[in-house]
C-alpha positions, 0 to 999 in steps of 0.5 A: 751043448753049452749053447743049447743049454744056454738058449733053453735057460734064456728062453725059459727066463724070457717066457717066465718074464712074459707070463709075469709082465704084470709083476714086480720081478727081481733078477733073483726071482727070475734066476730062481726059476731057471735054478741059477745063481743071480750072478751066473744068470745075469752073465748068461743072459747078457751074453745071449741077449746083449741086455741086462735082465731088468733092462730086458724085463722093462722093455718088455713092460713098455712093449706090453704097454704100447699094445694096451695103449693101441687097444684104446680101451684102458686108462693109463692108470689101468695099464700101470696097475696091470704092469705092476707099477705102483702109480700112473706117474711111475709108469709114465716116467718109466715109459718115457725113459724107454720109449722116448715119449709119454704114453699120451704122446705115444697114443697121439703119434699112433693116431695122428702120425 
């Protein structure tokens, strides 16, 4: 069925994003892994998840960053590097855009409410 096939495709794409959360993936990279054209893949993904492909991938990176911040063993530079950001400042801007807080504000919120 179309829906079953769609779910498999989207699940495979999401799994690929999880496995490659530390890389700088493009929509083309992700579409290629599920053997779809970029435009078809974007349409299918958006319909299934309600989000654009890159939005989803960026949210995934932010969630991974939160986990790493909560572990209290990584510097923000190490987190930035692990998640494929070119610099700590770029990572900080990205994190704030998605979560509404900087990594250090997020860390404070966790420990001091």
